[in-house]
N, C-alpha and C positions, 0 to 999 in steps of 0.2 A: 967853258964859259957859255958858248952858244947853246949848248944842251940845257944848261940851267935856265937860261933866259927863255928857251922854248917852253919850259915847264910852267912858267908864270906869264906867258904871253897873254895880252889882253883879249885877243880874238879867241884864243883857246878857252879862257875862263868864261868868256861870253857864251861860247858854244856849250860849255858845261851847264850853264843855267838853262839854255834852250832844251838840251837833251834831257835834263833832269825833270822838266815840267811834266811830260806824260808819265814818267816813272812815278813821280810823287802823286799825281792825281789817281792813277790806277792803284797804287799801294794804299793810299788813304781810303779809297773805296773798298778795297779788300779788308782793310783794318776794321771798318764799320761792320762788315759781315762777320768777321771772325770774333769780334767782341761780343756778338750775340750767339756764338756757337755754330756759325755756318762756315764751312770750308768750301770755298768756291774755286774749283779747279778749272772752271770754264773761262777764266779771266782772259786768256789769250784769244779765245773765240769771240768774246764780247768786245775786246779791243779791235779785232778785225772787222766785226760788223759795224762798230762805231765809225771806223775809218772809211769803210765802203759807203755807209749812209751819208756821212759828212761830205765826201767827194761827190756823190751822185746828186745831192741836192744843189750844190753850187754849180756843178756841170750843167744841170738842166735849167736852173733859174738864173744863172749868172752871178758874178761876185759883187754883191752890194752888201751894205751893212745889214739890212733886214734878212737877206738870204743866208748870210754867214751865221747870224743868230738862229735862223730856222734850221740850218744844217747842224749846229751844235745841239739844239733841242731834239732834232730827229735822231742824232747819234745817241744821245742819252736815253731817248725812248726805246730805241732798238735794243740797247743793252738791258733796259728794264724789262722788256718783253721776255728775253731769255731768262732773266732773274725771276720773273713770275713763274715760269715753268719750273725752274729750279726750286723755288719755294713751295710750289704746290706739291711737287713730288717728294720733297724731303721733309717739309713741315706737316703736311696734311696726310700724305700716304706713308711717311716715315721710311722712304727709300734710302739706301745707302748714299751718303753725300759724295763720296769719292767716285762711285760708279756713275751717278747722275752727272757729276761735274765733268767727267771725261767724255761722256756721251754728248753733252751740250757743247763741249769744246770742239768736237768734230763737227757738230751741227753748225756752230757759229762760223767756223772756218769755211765750210762748204757754202753756207748762206751768203757770206760776204762776197765770195767769188761769183756766185750765181747772180747776186744783186748787181754787181759791177758789170758783168757781161750782159745782163738783161737790159741795162740802161745804155751802156756805151757800145756794146756789140764787140765783135772780134776785129781788132785792128792791128796792123803791123807797127804802128807808131802810137804809143800810149798818149792820150790827151793830157794836157796840163791845165790846171785852173789857177796857177800862180799862188803865191803865198801872201799872207797879210802884210801890209806895209808896216815899216818900223814906226814906232811912236817915240820920238826923242823928247824926253821931259825937258822943258825949257830951263836953262840955267844949269841943272844938274848934269845933263848930258855933255856939257862943255868941260866938266872937271877932267883934268888929265888922268888917264888910265882908268880910274873908277867910273867915270862917265861912260866910257866905252863898254866896260864890263857890266854895269848895273842898270844903266838908264837909256839904253838904246835897243829896245826889244819891241816886238809887236804886243798888242793889248792882251792877246791870249796868254803870253808868258807871264805878264804881270798878274793877271787874274788867277792863273793856274798856281803860281807860287804862293799867292796870298791866301789860297784855300787852306793852307796849313793851320793858320791861326784860329779860324772859326771851328775847324774840326777838333783841334786840341781843346779849345774853350768849352765846346759842348760836351765832350767826353769827360773832362776832368774838372770842370768848374760849374756844372749845372746839375740839378736833380735828375734831369732826363739822362745825362751821361752816366750818372751813378746807376740808374736803373738798367741802362743798356749793358753796362759792364757786369752788373749783377746777373743779368740773363745769361751771359756767357760763362759765369762761374757756377751758378746754382739756379737753374730755371724752376726747380721745385719750390725753393724758398720764395722766389718772386711770385709764383702762382699762389702760394699759401698766404702771402700778404694781400692778395686780392688785386694785384696790379695786372694790367692788360698785357699778358705775356705775348699773345699772338700779335697784337698791334705793335708792340715794341720791336719784335723780330721783323715784321713786315716793313716797318718804317726804316729800320736800318738796312734791310735788303734793298728797298727802292732807292734810298739815298746812295748807298754804296755802288749799286749797279749804274746809277746815273753818272757818278764820277768816273767809273771805268769807261762808259761809253763816250764821255767828253774827252777822256784821255786818248781814245781811239781817233776822234775827230781832229785832234791836234796834228797828227801826222800829215794828212793831205792839206789841211788849211794853213798850217804854220811852219811845218818842217820841210816837206818835199814838194808840195804843190801838185801832187799826182797820186796815183794809187797803183799798188801791185799786190799780188796775193801774199807776199811775204813782207808786207810793209811794217808789221810789228816786229819782225825778226827776233822773236822770243822775249820781247820786253814785258809781255804779260807774265811770263814765268819769272822774270827778274823782279817784277813788282810783288809777286807772291813771296819770293825769297826775301825781299826787303822787309816784309812784315815780320818774318822770323828774325832777320838781322836786327831790326829795331826793337825786338822784344815787345811788340804790340804797343809801342809808345810813339806818338806822332813825331816828336822832335828828333828822336833817334832814327826813325824811318827817313825823315828829311835829310839827315846827315848821310845816311846810307845812299840815298838817291843821288846826292851831290858827289859822293865818292865814286859810284859806278858811272855816273855821267862824265866825271873827270877822266876816268880810265878810257871811256869810249871816245871822248874828245881827243885823247892822245892819238887815236887812229888817224884823224884828219890832220893833226899837226905833223906827226912824223911821216905820214904818207906823202906829205908835200915836201918836207924839209930833209928827209932821209930816205935814200933809196936802198940802204944796206939792210933795212928790216923788211922782211917779206910782208906784204899786205895781209896775207892769210893769218899770220901770227898776230897782227894788230887787231884783226876782227874778232879773234877768239879771246882776247884779253879779258873783256868784261865777264865772260862766262866762266873762264878759269878762276877769276876772282870770286865769282858766285859760288863755285864748288868749294873753294878754300874756306870761304866765310861760313857756308853751311856746315862743313865738317867741324869748324872751330866753335861755332856759336850754338848750333842746334841742341847739343847735349845739355847746355846750361840755360837755355831759354825756357821760360815757364809759360806755356800756352794756356789760354782760358780753359778751365777744368771741363766745361761741357762741350768743347769743340768737337764736332762731328757726331756727338752723341744724341740720338733721338730722345724726345721727351714725351712720355705718356702720363697723363694726369692720374690714371688708374693704377699705374705700376707701383709696386711696393719699394722699388729701388730708384 
């Protein structure tokens, strides 16, 4: 009975929403890129750069509302800069997206570590900037159980989770979303109709990279209050997998983010309440689940037809 109660513990479900926020933001950003035919394997590096930039801005300028907003904007901009390099190489020079993505992944991970050490220096005790304060919604936060789960988070969590609705609405309920999805299916048809193909791809690239950078800033600002080189811990790759798991649909991606966040939250719950389960086993659970999901889902998933395929207006094919 105690085991079953642990599975629906209010604190664990609350942690699930917190952990799901960066996964959802990064996955939605990757979704925008893949919907226009761009496979971004540099997502882990972008998340790392966003985390380092967000931490450094607050570390230097202090934790106030303006500096936190500046840190989030700087994190988004840093990921956009990597995205611009990715877009220039793959869209204009038609380089292989997988090769470029892996190269920028390594660049991003190295740049984030360099940025952190350039600002903070080499220290034996990592500095802390603290996390954002909780914002308890008056009235709703007092509801038994649900108030603790849903209405006692910092503002970052509320805003991050609410990003799902506008992304879904733009992609599936607006002419712009129809054009973006058409670019990922048949860029030649979009170009033949006289639509601004390059502008559509670059718009999705910038918006998607911005969301990935913001997801990175979530870790130091809202989750851990500090920075380390492995702060993302593979969550960029999990976000990439969530796009496949969700079959390129925002709501299914959100369900997947909650599922993986729940499995990760089990680490914290059972790590405290049960000493019989090795902590190494708990830490590997989300990634084992990711492998199982990829094996089961990938074969039936229908990716955008033009994903990773370069487009040349003069080509006959």
